[in-house]
A tleap script that builds the chain and sets N, CA, C and O, in Angstrom:
source leaprc.protein.ff14SB
mol = sequence {
  NMET ALA GLN SER ILE ASN GLU ILE GLN ASP
  GLU VAL ILE ASP GLU PHE SER PHE PHE GLY
  ASP TRP MET GLU LYS TYR GLU HIE ILE ILE
  GLU PHE GLY LYS GLY LEU PRO PRO ILE ASP
  VAL ALA TYR LYS VAL GLU GLU ASN LEU VAL
  LYS GLY CYS GLN SER GLN VAL TRP LEU ASN
  ALA GLU ARG LYS GLY ASN THR LEU HIE PHE
  THR ALA ASP SER ASP ALA ILE ILE THR LYS
  GLY LEU VAL GLY LEU MET VAL ARG VAL LEU
  SER ASP GLN THR THR GLU ASP ILE ALA LYS
  ALA ASP LEU TYR PHE VAL ASP ARG ILE GLY
  LEU LYS GLU HIE LEU SER PRO ASN ARG ALA
  ASN GLY LEU VAL SER MET ILE LYS LYS MET
  LYS MET PHE ALA ILE ALA HIE GLN ALA LYS
  SER GLU CGLN
}
set mol.1.N position { 0.737 -1.568 0.317 }
set mol.1.CA position { -0.091 0.430 -0.197 }
set mol.1.C position { 0.533 1.433 0.006 }
set mol.1.O position { 1.360 1.432 0.918 }
set mol.2.N position { 0.384 2.255 -0.556 }
set mol.2.CA position { 1.220 3.470 -0.843 }
set mol.2.C position { 1.110 4.301 0.461 }
set mol.2.O position { 0.087 4.425 1.133 }
set mol.3.N position { 2.346 4.863 0.719 }
set mol.3.CA position { 2.028 5.700 1.960 }
set mol.3.C position { 1.405 6.653 2.040 }
set mol.3.O position { 1.457 7.166 0.922 }
set mol.4.N position { 0.384 7.692 3.150 }
set mol.4.CA position { -0.262 8.769 3.114 }
set mol.4.C position { 0.341 9.848 3.257 }
set mol.4.O position { 1.559 9.806 3.430 }
set mol.5.N position { -0.139 10.732 3.234 }
set mol.5.CA position { 0.740 12.030 2.826 }
set mol.5.C position { 1.145 12.367 4.213 }
set mol.5.O position { 2.252 12.903 4.151 }
set mol.6.N position { 0.841 12.306 5.103 }
set mol.6.CA position { 1.537 12.550 6.626 }
set mol.6.C position { 2.932 11.815 7.261 }
set mol.6.O position { 3.760 12.285 8.041 }
set mol.7.N position { 2.871 10.571 6.665 }
set mol.7.CA position { 3.491 9.600 6.366 }
set mol.7.C position { 5.013 10.292 5.673 }
set mol.7.O position { 6.090 10.427 6.253 }
set mol.8.N position { 4.714 10.596 4.487 }
set mol.8.CA position { 5.221 11.329 3.559 }
set mol.8.C position { 5.549 12.885 4.269 }
set mol.8.O position { 6.744 13.177 4.312 }
set mol.9.N position { 5.031 13.421 4.563 }
set mol.9.CA position { 5.542 14.872 5.303 }
set mol.9.C position { 6.301 14.132 6.673 }
set mol.9.O position { 7.382 14.602 7.029 }
set mol.10.N position { 5.886 13.310 7.206 }
set mol.10.CA position { 6.790 12.753 8.942 }
set mol.10.C position { 8.326 12.498 7.893 }
set mol.10.O position { 9.382 13.001 8.278 }
set mol.11.N position { 8.286 11.876 6.899 }
set mol.11.CA position { 9.504 11.943 6.356 }
set mol.11.C position { 10.433 12.724 6.363 }
set mol.11.O position { 11.497 12.744 6.983 }
set mol.12.N position { 9.816 13.607 5.375 }
set mol.12.CA position { 10.427 14.921 4.816 }
set mol.12.C position { 11.055 15.800 6.214 }
set mol.12.O position { 12.186 16.275 6.311 }
set mol.13.N position { 9.960 15.848 7.227 }
set mol.13.CA position { 10.659 16.204 8.214 }
set mol.13.C position { 12.216 15.634 8.307 }
set mol.13.O position { 13.376 15.983 8.090 }
set mol.14.N position { 11.603 14.759 8.679 }
set mol.14.CA position { 13.033 13.951 9.723 }
set mol.14.C position { 14.449 14.191 8.739 }
set mol.14.O position { 15.533 14.334 9.303 }
set mol.15.N position { 14.330 14.230 6.903 }
set mol.15.CA position { 14.773 14.196 6.200 }
set mol.15.C position { 15.692 15.987 6.464 }
set mol.15.O position { 16.798 16.209 5.972 }
set mol.16.N position { 15.249 16.581 6.948 }
set mol.16.CA position { 15.453 17.735 6.414 }
set mol.16.C position { 16.050 18.221 8.128 }
set mol.16.O position { 17.081 18.886 8.235 }
set mol.17.N position { 15.191 17.754 9.440 }
set mol.17.CA position { 16.051 17.286 10.657 }
set mol.17.C position { 17.223 17.157 10.459 }
set mol.17.O position { 17.893 17.890 11.188 }
set mol.18.N position { 18.071 16.238 9.452 }
set mol.18.CA position { 19.775 16.160 9.504 }
set mol.18.C position { 20.751 17.368 9.578 }
set mol.18.O position { 21.892 17.543 10.006 }
set mol.19.N position { 19.404 18.434 8.723 }
set mol.19.CA position { 20.671 19.177 8.115 }
set mol.19.C position { 20.534 20.496 9.481 }
set mol.19.O position { 19.600 20.794 10.226 }
set mol.20.N position { 21.788 20.976 9.350 }
set mol.20.CA position { 22.179 21.943 10.508 }
set mol.20.C position { 21.833 23.405 10.297 }
set mol.20.O position { 21.285 24.194 11.068 }
set mol.21.N position { 22.305 23.578 9.018 }
set mol.21.CA position { 21.821 25.024 8.675 }
set mol.21.C position { 21.414 25.145 7.197 }
set mol.21.O position { 21.841 24.349 6.360 }
set mol.22.N position { 20.525 26.222 6.868 }
set mol.22.CA position { 19.462 26.530 5.618 }
set mol.22.C position { 20.273 26.588 4.356 }
set mol.22.O position { 19.666 26.639 3.286 }
set mol.23.N position { 21.658 26.585 4.377 }
set mol.23.CA position { 22.230 26.568 2.947 }
set mol.23.C position { 22.358 25.200 2.391 }
set mol.23.O position { 22.356 24.917 1.193 }
set mol.24.N position { 22.514 24.045 3.803 }
set mol.24.CA position { 22.024 22.581 3.145 }
set mol.24.C position { 20.812 22.459 2.989 }
set mol.24.O position { 20.356 21.950 1.965 }
set mol.25.N position { 20.044 22.908 3.988 }
set mol.25.CA position { 18.332 22.587 3.423 }
set mol.25.C position { 17.595 23.323 2.365 }
set mol.25.O position { 16.376 23.495 2.329 }
set mol.26.N position { 18.850 23.912 1.146 }
set mol.26.CA position { 18.562 24.492 0.376 }
set mol.26.C position { 18.912 23.400 -1.075 }
set mol.26.O position { 18.537 23.067 -2.199 }
set mol.27.N position { 20.036 23.175 0.115 }
set mol.27.CA position { 20.744 22.348 -1.095 }
set mol.27.C position { 19.714 21.192 -1.491 }
set mol.27.O position { 19.249 21.045 -2.622 }
set mol.28.N position { 19.390 20.272 -0.205 }
set mol.28.CA position { 18.162 19.341 -0.853 }
set mol.28.C position { 17.229 19.832 -1.234 }
set mol.28.O position { 16.638 18.841 -1.661 }
set mol.29.N position { 16.508 20.760 -1.449 }
set mol.29.CA position { 15.584 21.440 -2.150 }
set mol.29.C position { 15.718 20.947 -2.985 }
set mol.29.O position { 15.089 19.940 -3.311 }
set mol.30.N position { 17.021 21.760 -3.940 }
set mol.30.CA position { 17.254 21.654 -5.237 }
set mol.30.C position { 17.453 19.983 -5.855 }
set mol.30.O position { 17.156 19.492 -6.944 }
set mol.31.N position { 18.028 19.454 -4.740 }
set mol.31.CA position { 17.853 17.850 -5.263 }
set mol.31.C position { 16.712 17.556 -5.449 }
set mol.31.O position { 16.827 17.008 -6.545 }
set mol.32.N position { 15.957 17.516 -5.272 }
set mol.32.CA position { 14.479 17.031 -5.570 }
set mol.32.C position { 14.123 17.835 -6.864 }
set mol.32.O position { 13.463 17.301 -7.756 }
set mol.33.N position { 14.581 19.164 -6.960 }
set mol.33.CA position { 14.232 19.572 -8.868 }
set mol.33.C position { 15.033 19.026 -9.175 }
set mol.33.O position { 14.733 19.220 -10.353 }
set mol.34.N position { 16.402 18.095 -9.291 }
set mol.34.CA position { 17.024 17.350 -10.111 }
set mol.34.C position { 16.441 16.311 -10.234 }
set mol.34.O position { 16.499 15.921 -11.400 }
set mol.35.N position { 15.743 15.478 -9.402 }
set mol.35.CA position { 15.314 14.393 -9.044 }
set mol.35.C position { 13.347 14.780 -9.718 }
set mol.35.O position { 12.367 14.069 -9.495 }
set mol.36.N position { 13.374 15.785 -10.333 }
set mol.36.CA position { 12.167 15.833 -10.427 }
set mol.36.C position { 11.886 15.282 -12.234 }
set mol.36.O position { 12.498 15.691 -13.220 }
set mol.37.N position { 10.771 14.255 -12.187 }
set mol.37.CA position { 10.825 13.533 -13.546 }
set mol.37.C position { 10.593 14.607 -14.536 }
set mol.37.O position { 9.931 15.465 -13.952 }
set mol.38.N position { 10.802 14.941 -15.657 }
set mol.38.CA position { 11.053 16.184 -16.786 }
set mol.38.C position { 8.592 15.669 -17.001 }
set mol.38.O position { 7.918 14.641 -17.070 }
set mol.39.N position { 8.300 17.312 -17.007 }
set mol.39.CA position { 6.830 17.049 -17.811 }
set mol.39.C position { 6.881 17.029 -19.058 }
set mol.39.O position { 7.859 17.501 -19.638 }
set mol.40.N position { 6.243 16.691 -19.469 }
set mol.40.CA position { 5.334 16.235 -21.002 }
set mol.40.C position { 5.531 17.873 -21.703 }
set mol.40.O position { 4.844 18.721 -21.133 }
set mol.41.N position { 6.201 18.266 -22.608 }
set mol.41.CA position { 6.450 19.420 -23.231 }
set mol.41.C position { 4.825 19.923 -23.329 }
set mol.41.O position { 4.568 21.069 -22.959 }
set mol.42.N position { 3.826 19.121 -23.790 }
set mol.42.CA position { 2.441 19.306 -23.797 }
set mol.42.C position { 1.840 20.036 -23.030 }
set mol.42.O position { 1.023 20.741 -23.623 }
set mol.43.N position { 1.896 20.246 -21.511 }
set mol.43.CA position { 1.709 19.971 -20.775 }
set mol.43.C position { 2.270 21.722 -19.702 }
set mol.43.O position { 2.111 22.135 -18.554 }
set mol.44.N position { 2.951 22.223 -20.995 }
set mol.44.CA position { 3.347 23.461 -20.754 }
set mol.44.C position { 2.636 24.914 -21.463 }
set mol.44.O position { 2.804 25.859 -22.233 }
set mol.45.N position { 1.939 24.392 -20.742 }
set mol.45.CA position { 0.368 25.384 -21.575 }
set mol.45.C position { 0.385 26.404 -20.528 }
set mol.45.O position { 0.938 26.435 -19.428 }
set mol.46.N position { -0.411 27.282 -21.193 }
set mol.46.CA position { -0.998 28.615 -19.952 }
set mol.46.C position { -1.999 27.815 -18.960 }
set mol.46.O position { -1.617 28.008 -17.806 }
set mol.47.N position { -2.783 27.246 -18.989 }
set mol.47.CA position { -3.673 26.638 -18.107 }
set mol.47.C position { -3.048 25.602 -17.077 }
set mol.47.O position { -3.788 25.187 -16.185 }
set mol.48.N position { -1.583 25.107 -17.148 }
set mol.48.CA position { -1.220 24.958 -15.979 }
set mol.48.C position { 0.174 25.762 -15.945 }
set mol.48.O position { 1.303 25.295 -16.099 }
set mol.49.N position { -0.034 26.490 -15.812 }
set mol.49.CA position { 0.664 28.092 -15.108 }
set mol.49.C position { 0.937 27.913 -13.682 }
set mol.49.O position { 1.126 26.699 -13.612 }
set mol.50.N position { 1.056 28.332 -12.644 }
set mol.50.CA position { 0.695 28.721 -11.847 }
set mol.50.C position { 1.246 30.199 -11.331 }
set mol.50.O position { 2.406 30.574 -11.159 }
set mol.51.N position { -0.288 31.053 -11.108 }
set mol.51.CA position { -0.019 31.871 -11.026 }
set mol.51.C position { 0.007 32.388 -9.893 }
set mol.51.O position { -0.791 31.846 -9.128 }
set mol.52.N position { 0.980 33.773 -9.152 }
set mol.52.CA position { 1.368 33.958 -8.094 }
set mol.52.C position { 2.459 34.077 -7.846 }
set mol.52.O position { 2.709 34.813 -6.892 }
set mol.53.N position { 3.949 33.232 -8.780 }
set mol.53.CA position { 4.112 32.017 -8.954 }
set mol.53.C position { 5.777 33.078 -9.556 }
set mol.53.O position { 5.896 32.886 -10.766 }
set mol.54.N position { 6.947 34.046 -9.011 }
set mol.54.CA position { 7.844 34.782 -9.793 }
set mol.54.C position { 8.427 34.034 -11.065 }
set mol.54.O position { 8.784 34.543 -12.127 }
set mol.55.N position { 8.433 32.952 -10.762 }
set mol.55.CA position { 9.154 32.426 -12.041 }
set mol.55.C position { 7.997 31.339 -12.884 }
set mol.55.O position { 6.845 31.004 -12.610 }
set mol.56.N position { 8.446 31.174 -13.430 }
set mol.56.CA position { 7.353 29.653 -14.366 }
set mol.56.C position { 7.278 28.757 -13.763 }
set mol.56.O position { 8.255 28.436 -13.088 }
set mol.57.N position { 6.448 28.203 -13.746 }
set mol.57.CA position { 5.791 26.910 -12.469 }
set mol.57.C position { 4.720 26.381 -13.407 }
set mol.57.O position { 3.717 27.062 -13.620 }
set mol.58.N position { 4.902 25.122 -14.012 }
set mol.58.CA position { 3.715 24.139 -14.859 }
set mol.58.C position { 3.631 23.217 -13.368 }
set mol.58.O position { 4.417 22.998 -12.446 }
set mol.59.N position { 1.500 22.619 -13.866 }
set mol.59.CA position { 2.157 22.119 -12.786 }
set mol.59.C position { 0.687 21.094 -13.495 }
set mol.59.O position { -0.458 21.538 -13.577 }
set mol.60.N position { 1.123 19.684 -13.934 }
set mol.60.CA position { -0.162 19.118 -14.584 }
set mol.60.C position { -0.867 17.706 -13.434 }
set mol.60.O position { -0.240 17.101 -12.564 }
set mol.61.N position { -2.050 17.554 -13.759 }
set mol.61.CA position { -2.659 16.505 -12.208 }
set mol.61.C position { -3.066 15.677 -13.380 }
set mol.61.O position { -3.903 16.262 -14.068 }
set mol.62.N position { -2.670 14.268 -13.903 }
set mol.62.CA position { -3.704 12.829 -14.272 }
set mol.62.C position { -4.104 12.202 -13.495 }
set mol.62.O position { -3.453 11.815 -12.525 }
set mol.63.N position { -5.602 11.869 -13.786 }
set mol.63.CA position { -6.360 10.741 -12.950 }
set mol.63.C position { -5.406 9.502 -13.162 }
set mol.63.O position { -4.770 9.258 -14.187 }
set mol.64.N position { -5.430 8.690 -11.874 }
set mol.64.CA position { -5.314 7.131 -12.305 }
set mol.64.C position { -5.942 6.597 -10.914 }
set mol.64.O position { -5.599 6.819 -9.753 }
set mol.65.N position { -6.989 5.811 -11.453 }
set mol.65.CA position { -8.208 5.201 -11.171 }
set mol.65.C position { -8.427 6.259 -9.933 }
set mol.65.O position { -8.617 7.410 -10.324 }
set mol.66.N position { -8.437 6.055 -8.351 }
set mol.66.CA position { -9.321 7.425 -8.007 }
set mol.66.C position { -8.003 8.418 -7.376 }
set mol.66.O position { -8.392 9.001 -6.364 }
set mol.67.N position { -6.624 8.730 -7.708 }
set mol.67.CA position { -5.401 9.290 -6.806 }
set mol.67.C position { -5.237 10.051 -8.289 }
set mol.67.O position { -5.489 9.805 -9.468 }
set mol.68.N position { -4.772 10.912 -7.648 }
set mol.68.CA position { -4.287 11.927 -9.102 }
set mol.68.C position { -3.024 11.997 -8.848 }
set mol.68.O position { -2.683 11.655 -7.716 }
set mol.69.N position { -1.821 12.518 -9.946 }
set mol.69.CA position { -0.339 11.485 -10.118 }
set mol.69.C position { -0.264 13.220 -11.189 }
set mol.69.O position { -0.923 13.686 -12.118 }
set mol.70.N position { 1.214 13.785 -10.163 }
set mol.70.CA position { 1.279 15.198 -10.709 }
set mol.70.C position { 2.210 15.248 -11.394 }
set mol.70.O position { 3.121 14.436 -11.232 }
set mol.71.N position { 2.258 16.072 -12.224 }
set mol.71.CA position { 3.630 16.490 -13.320 }
set mol.71.C position { 4.223 17.600 -12.584 }
set mol.71.O position { 3.672 17.998 -11.558 }
set mol.72.N position { 5.676 18.325 -13.164 }
set mol.72.CA position { 5.877 19.833 -12.707 }
set mol.72.C position { 6.837 20.005 -13.392 }
set mol.72.O position { 7.163 19.103 -14.163 }
set mol.73.N position { 7.563 21.163 -13.334 }
set mol.73.CA position { 8.847 22.209 -14.419 }
set mol.73.C position { 8.399 23.316 -13.321 }
set mol.73.O position { 7.452 23.620 -12.596 }
set mol.74.N position { 10.061 23.826 -13.775 }
set mol.74.CA position { 9.905 25.381 -13.338 }
set mol.74.C position { 11.379 25.667 -13.723 }
set mol.74.O position { 12.271 24.820 -13.752 }
set mol.75.N position { 11.522 27.167 -14.054 }
set mol.75.CA position { 12.358 27.507 -14.715 }
set mol.75.C position { 13.518 27.718 -13.996 }
set mol.75.O position { 14.642 27.783 -14.495 }
set mol.76.N position { 13.126 27.873 -12.291 }
set mol.76.CA position { 14.202 28.197 -11.875 }
set mol.76.C position { 14.633 26.957 -10.538 }
set mol.76.O position { 13.839 26.264 -9.903 }
set mol.77.N position { 15.688 26.987 -10.455 }
set mol.77.CA position { 15.871 25.769 -10.063 }
set mol.77.C position { 15.653 24.991 -8.216 }
set mol.77.O position { 15.709 23.850 -7.759 }
set mol.78.N position { 15.339 26.689 -7.510 }
set mol.78.CA position { 14.573 26.661 -6.657 }
set mol.78.C position { 13.201 25.842 -5.656 }
set mol.78.O position { 12.844 25.115 -4.729 }
set mol.79.N position { 12.903 26.677 -6.752 }
set mol.79.CA position { 11.300 26.828 -7.638 }
set mol.79.C position { 10.647 25.173 -7.815 }
set mol.79.O position { 9.532 24.720 -7.559 }
set mol.80.N position { 12.129 24.417 -8.474 }
set mol.80.CA position { 11.568 23.103 -9.350 }
set mol.80.C position { 11.807 22.573 -8.311 }
set mol.80.O position { 11.268 21.467 -8.336 }
set mol.81.N position { 12.771 22.876 -6.573 }
set mol.81.CA position { 12.547 21.880 -5.934 }
set mol.81.C position { 11.699 21.999 -5.192 }
set mol.81.O position { 11.226 20.985 -4.678 }
set mol.82.N position { 11.223 23.211 -4.882 }
set mol.82.CA position { 9.742 23.375 -3.727 }
set mol.82.C position { 8.383 22.776 -4.710 }
set mol.82.O position { 7.280 22.557 -4.208 }
set mol.83.N position { 8.563 22.652 -5.569 }
set mol.83.CA position { 7.750 21.827 -6.597 }
set mol.83.C position { 7.597 20.457 -6.339 }
set mol.83.O position { 6.569 19.930 -5.913 }
set mol.84.N position { 8.908 19.762 -6.675 }
set mol.84.CA position { 8.915 18.591 -6.676 }
set mol.84.C position { 8.667 18.234 -5.047 }
set mol.84.O position { 8.097 17.272 -4.533 }
set mol.85.N position { 9.194 19.169 -4.569 }
set mol.85.CA position { 8.635 18.426 -3.407 }
set mol.85.C position { 7.599 18.409 -2.716 }
set mol.85.O position { 7.628 17.603 -1.786 }
set mol.86.N position { 6.448 19.165 -2.863 }
set mol.86.CA position { 5.109 18.970 -3.365 }
set mol.86.C position { 4.905 17.490 -4.006 }
set mol.86.O position { 4.548 16.489 -3.385 }
set mol.87.N position { 5.327 17.610 -5.906 }
set mol.87.CA position { 4.527 16.195 -5.977 }
set mol.87.C position { 5.483 15.287 -5.376 }
set mol.87.O position { 5.851 14.468 -6.218 }
set mol.88.N position { 6.164 15.072 -3.967 }
set mol.88.CA position { 6.748 13.975 -3.755 }
set mol.88.C position { 5.491 13.651 -2.540 }
set mol.88.O position { 4.940 12.575 -2.307 }
set mol.89.N position { 5.228 15.284 -1.740 }
set mol.89.CA position { 4.266 14.986 -0.835 }
set mol.89.C position { 2.865 14.069 -1.114 }
set mol.89.O position { 2.344 13.092 -0.577 }
set mol.90.N position { 2.552 14.981 -2.302 }
set mol.90.CA position { 0.759 14.648 -2.694 }
set mol.90.C position { 0.363 13.535 -3.787 }
set mol.90.O position { -0.663 12.855 -3.750 }
set mol.91.N position { 1.448 13.473 -4.840 }
set mol.91.CA position { 1.836 13.158 -6.105 }
set mol.91.C position { 0.869 11.410 -5.543 }
set mol.91.O position { 0.979 11.055 -4.370 }
set mol.92.N position { -0.069 10.456 -6.655 }
set mol.92.CA position { -0.468 9.398 -6.261 }
set mol.92.C position { -1.191 9.247 -5.023 }
set mol.92.O position { -1.036 8.276 -4.283 }
set mol.93.N position { -2.140 10.395 -4.748 }
set mol.93.CA position { -2.907 9.898 -3.196 }
set mol.93.C position { -4.001 9.942 -3.741 }
set mol.93.O position { -3.932 9.617 -4.927 }
set mol.94.N position { -5.557 10.352 -3.198 }
set mol.94.CA position { -6.548 10.245 -3.641 }
set mol.94.C position { -7.024 11.426 -3.275 }
set mol.94.O position { -6.779 11.853 -2.147 }
set mol.95.N position { -7.816 12.172 -4.215 }
set mol.95.CA position { -7.917 13.267 -4.527 }
set mol.95.C position { -8.678 14.126 -3.347 }
set mol.95.O position { -8.570 15.347 -3.237 }
set mol.96.N position { -9.788 12.944 -2.130 }
set mol.96.CA position { -10.034 13.481 -1.360 }
set mol.96.C position { -8.906 14.021 -0.194 }
set mol.96.O position { -8.822 14.987 0.565 }
set mol.97.N position { -8.326 13.163 -0.420 }
set mol.97.CA position { -7.188 13.585 0.985 }
set mol.97.C position { -6.418 14.040 0.260 }
set mol.97.O position { -5.848 14.685 1.139 }
set mol.98.N position { -5.735 14.345 -0.835 }
set mol.98.CA position { -5.570 15.925 -1.376 }
set mol.98.C position { -5.789 16.907 -0.530 }
set mol.98.O position { -5.211 17.405 0.437 }
set mol.99.N position { -7.443 17.183 -1.538 }
set mol.99.CA position { -7.845 18.667 -1.327 }
set mol.99.C position { -8.132 18.738 0.632 }
set mol.99.O position { -8.193 19.861 1.133 }
set mol.100.N position { -8.254 17.704 1.395 }
set mol.100.CA position { -8.572 17.951 2.751 }
set mol.100.C position { -6.786 18.337 3.478 }
set mol.100.O position { -6.400 18.902 4.501 }
set mol.101.N position { -6.235 17.810 2.538 }
set mol.101.CA position { -4.866 17.180 3.857 }
set mol.101.C position { -4.526 18.463 4.346 }
set mol.101.O position { -4.537 19.418 3.570 }
set mol.102.N position { -4.187 18.622 5.690 }
set mol.102.CA position { -3.218 19.719 6.010 }
set mol.102.C position { -1.275 19.148 6.150 }
set mol.102.O position { -0.730 18.226 6.755 }
set mol.103.N position { -0.748 20.287 5.227 }
set mol.103.CA position { 0.566 20.123 5.223 }
set mol.103.C position { 1.521 20.906 5.983 }
set mol.103.O position { 2.360 21.577 5.381 }
set mol.104.N position { 1.496 20.895 6.641 }
set mol.104.CA position { 1.991 20.644 8.524 }
set mol.104.C position { 3.766 20.717 8.374 }
set mol.104.O position { 4.546 21.209 9.189 }
set mol.105.N position { 4.162 19.904 6.753 }
set mol.105.CA position { 5.578 19.945 6.964 }
set mol.105.C position { 6.128 20.799 7.014 }
set mol.105.O position { 7.217 20.898 7.580 }
set mol.106.N position { 5.157 22.235 6.065 }
set mol.106.CA position { 6.038 23.335 5.051 }
set mol.106.C position { 6.675 24.153 6.332 }
set mol.106.O position { 7.779 24.695 6.301 }
set mol.107.N position { 5.547 24.146 7.768 }
set mol.107.CA position { 6.373 25.027 8.751 }
set mol.107.C position { 7.050 24.142 9.873 }
set mol.107.O position { 6.966 24.626 11.002 }
set mol.108.N position { 7.674 22.993 9.768 }
set mol.108.CA position { 7.552 22.059 10.781 }
set mol.108.C position { 9.424 22.236 9.797 }
set mol.108.O position { 10.492 22.125 10.399 }
set mol.109.N position { 9.322 22.473 8.500 }
set mol.109.CA position { 10.777 22.188 8.283 }
set mol.109.C position { 11.554 23.543 8.215 }
set mol.109.O position { 12.784 23.589 8.234 }
set mol.110.N position { 10.409 25.104 8.099 }
set mol.110.CA position { 10.945 25.760 8.190 }
set mol.110.C position { 10.978 27.097 7.524 }
set mol.110.O position { 11.357 28.244 7.759 }
set mol.111.N position { 10.062 25.995 6.025 }
set mol.111.CA position { 9.984 27.072 5.340 }
set mol.111.C position { 9.936 27.908 4.843 }
set mol.111.O position { 10.715 28.504 4.099 }
set mol.112.N position { 8.182 28.224 5.486 }
set mol.112.CA position { 7.812 29.342 5.585 }
set mol.112.C position { 8.758 30.768 6.324 }
set mol.112.O position { 8.385 31.865 5.908 }
set mol.113.N position { 9.445 30.777 6.937 }
set mol.113.CA position { 10.755 31.608 7.561 }
set mol.113.C position { 11.397 31.558 6.027 }
set mol.113.O position { 11.313 32.450 5.183 }
set mol.114.N position { 12.025 30.344 5.904 }
set mol.114.CA position { 12.983 30.881 5.661 }
set mol.114.C position { 13.126 30.856 3.684 }
set mol.114.O position { 14.218 30.709 3.135 }
set mol.115.N position { 12.115 30.990 3.083 }
set mol.115.CA position { 11.524 31.679 1.602 }
set mol.115.C position { 11.674 32.883 1.950 }
set mol.115.O position { 11.499 33.338 3.080 }
set mol.116.N position { 12.132 33.674 0.621 }
set mol.116.CA position { 11.604 34.896 0.555 }
set mol.116.C position { 10.180 35.319 0.582 }
set mol.116.O position { 9.414 34.381 0.359 }
set mol.117.N position { 9.662 36.361 0.774 }
set mol.117.CA position { 8.037 36.761 0.169 }
set mol.117.C position { 7.778 36.175 -1.083 }
set mol.117.O position { 6.941 35.276 -1.159 }
set mol.118.N position { 8.239 36.471 -1.831 }
set mol.118.CA position { 7.635 35.466 -3.198 }
set mol.118.C position { 7.244 34.530 -3.394 }
set mol.118.O position { 6.167 33.991 -3.652 }
set mol.119.N position { 9.079 34.125 -3.135 }
set mol.119.CA position { 8.994 32.088 -2.807 }
set mol.119.C position { 7.936 31.623 -2.095 }
set mol.119.O position { 7.326 30.597 -2.396 }
set mol.120.N position { 7.644 32.422 -1.030 }
set mol.120.CA position { 6.561 31.663 0.003 }
set mol.120.C position { 5.238 31.567 -0.870 }
set mol.120.O position { 4.704 30.506 -1.195 }
set mol.121.N position { 4.747 32.962 -1.232 }
set mol.121.CA position { 3.857 32.998 -1.932 }
set mol.121.C position { 3.687 32.053 -3.070 }
set mol.121.O position { 2.897 31.110 -3.025 }
set mol.122.N position { 4.538 32.360 -4.218 }
set mol.122.CA position { 4.752 30.959 -4.789 }
set mol.122.C position { 4.035 29.257 -4.585 }
set mol.122.O position { 3.310 28.542 -5.276 }
set mol.123.N position { 4.697 29.137 -3.263 }
set mol.123.CA position { 4.310 28.159 -2.729 }
set mol.123.C position { 2.823 27.750 -2.050 }
set mol.123.O position { 2.346 26.615 -2.094 }
set mol.124.N position { 2.292 28.736 -1.512 }
set mol.124.CA position { 1.055 28.225 -1.161 }
set mol.124.C position { 0.157 28.564 -2.831 }
set mol.124.O position { -0.978 28.093 -2.898 }
set mol.125.N position { 0.584 29.198 -3.843 }
set mol.125.CA position { 0.121 29.166 -5.402 }
set mol.125.C position { -0.137 27.695 -5.752 }
set mol.125.O position { -1.043 27.293 -6.482 }
set mol.126.N position { 0.806 26.933 -5.118 }
set mol.126.CA position { 1.268 26.004 -5.625 }
set mol.126.C position { 0.755 24.648 -5.212 }
set mol.126.O position { 0.753 23.668 -5.958 }
set mol.127.N position { 0.329 24.663 -3.994 }
set mol.127.CA position { -0.765 24.350 -3.292 }
set mol.127.C position { -2.358 24.104 -3.271 }
set mol.127.O position { -3.081 23.185 -2.888 }
set mol.128.N position { -2.566 25.418 -3.891 }
set mol.128.CA position { -3.619 26.215 -3.743 }
set mol.128.C position { -3.936 25.248 -5.404 }
set mol.128.O position { -5.060 24.749 -5.450 }
set mol.129.N position { -3.378 25.097 -6.177 }
set mol.129.CA position { -3.159 24.531 -7.868 }
set mol.129.C position { -3.632 22.883 -7.563 }
set mol.129.O position { -4.464 22.215 -8.177 }
set mol.130.N position { -3.050 22.618 -6.756 }
set mol.130.CA position { -2.527 21.261 -6.455 }
set mol.130.C position { -3.889 20.571 -5.814 }
set mol.130.O position { -4.248 19.429 -6.099 }
set mol.131.N position { -4.586 21.450 -4.902 }
set mol.131.CA position { -5.838 21.031 -4.007 }
set mol.131.C position { -7.263 21.644 -4.657 }
set mol.131.O position { -8.362 21.235 -4.283 }
set mol.132.N position { -7.094 22.653 -5.656 }
set mol.132.CA position { -8.096 22.328 -6.434 }
set mol.132.C position { -7.850 21.372 -7.670 }
set mol.132.O position { -8.820 20.644 -7.880 }
set mol.133.N position { -6.959 21.223 -8.398 }
set mol.133.CA position { -6.819 20.080 -9.070 }
set mol.133.C position { -7.223 18.630 -8.656 }
set mol.133.O position { -7.204 17.667 -9.422 }
set mol.134.N position { -7.749 18.590 -6.775 }
set mol.134.CA position { -7.686 17.221 -6.906 }
set mol.134.C position { -9.590 17.736 -6.305 }
set mol.134.O position { -10.283 16.729 -6.167 }
set mol.135.N position { -10.020 18.500 -6.126 }
set mol.135.CA position { -11.031 18.997 -5.764 }
set mol.135.C position { -12.119 18.773 -7.046 }
set mol.135.O position { -13.140 18.096 -7.163 }
set mol.136.N position { -11.265 19.832 -8.086 }
set mol.136.CA position { -12.169 19.827 -9.684 }
set mol.136.C position { -11.756 18.272 -10.323 }
set mol.136.O position { -11.827 18.317 -11.551 }
set mol.137.N position { -11.459 17.286 -9.955 }
set mol.137.CA position { -11.269 15.649 -10.369 }
set mol.137.C position { -12.447 15.133 -9.561 }
set mol.137.O position { -13.011 14.139 -10.017 }
set mol.138.N position { -12.872 15.620 -8.509 }
set mol.138.CA position { -13.620 15.222 -7.208 }
set mol.138.C position { -15.063 15.448 -7.904 }
set mol.138.O position { -16.045 14.707 -7.946 }
set mol.139.N position { -14.914 16.306 -8.258 }
set mol.139.CA position { -16.301 16.921 -8.881 }
set mol.139.C position { -16.804 16.177 -9.662 }
set mol.139.O position { -17.832 15.508 -9.556 }
set mol.140.N position { -15.780 16.312 -10.834 }
set mol.140.CA position { -16.256 15.105 -12.196 }
set mol.140.C position { -16.237 14.062 -11.726 }
set mol.140.O position { -16.756 13.300 -12.541 }
set mol.141.N position { -15.897 13.470 -10.745 }
set mol.141.CA position { -15.938 11.868 -10.502 }
set mol.141.C position { -17.434 11.306 -9.848 }
set mol.141.O position { -17.860 10.155 -9.946 }
set mol.142.N position { -18.202 12.640 -9.046 }
set mol.142.CA position { -19.321 12.264 -8.317 }
set mol.142.C position { -20.505 12.931 -9.771 }
set mol.142.O position { -21.685 12.770 -9.457 }
set mol.143.N position { -20.371 13.400 -10.770 }
set mol.143.CA position { -21.216 13.719 -11.604 }
set mol.143.C position { -21.539 12.273 -11.998 }
set mol.143.O position { -22.387 12.044 -12.861 }
savepdb mol mol.pdb
quit
């Protein structure tokens, strides 16, 4: 069985607890970006752009059974890492779990305090878009 959103968040919190300072944490975030599978060029369209991000971020959701599989990309390395982190936590979860997820790991690893205001807003926008995808897919399946 797949891990729950909270199990993945706890894993991320544990990983970040190994790093002493924020430079090491930023390096780890960048590694998430490097490990992000490439998004299909067909999904790099206006409707998949995350509004509110300083850099360009594309986010796509595909339904697989009752779960959503996310793919993403960004033209900025830290932002790509942030979206990679979000994909790791929320991808391949049920639409219901994604829609109601409490993403406590963001605060616990200190992202909000250590990101610039623009990046923090971008992260909030990514989370909102992922939850909106989940809500939209939920609504479609209920019709």
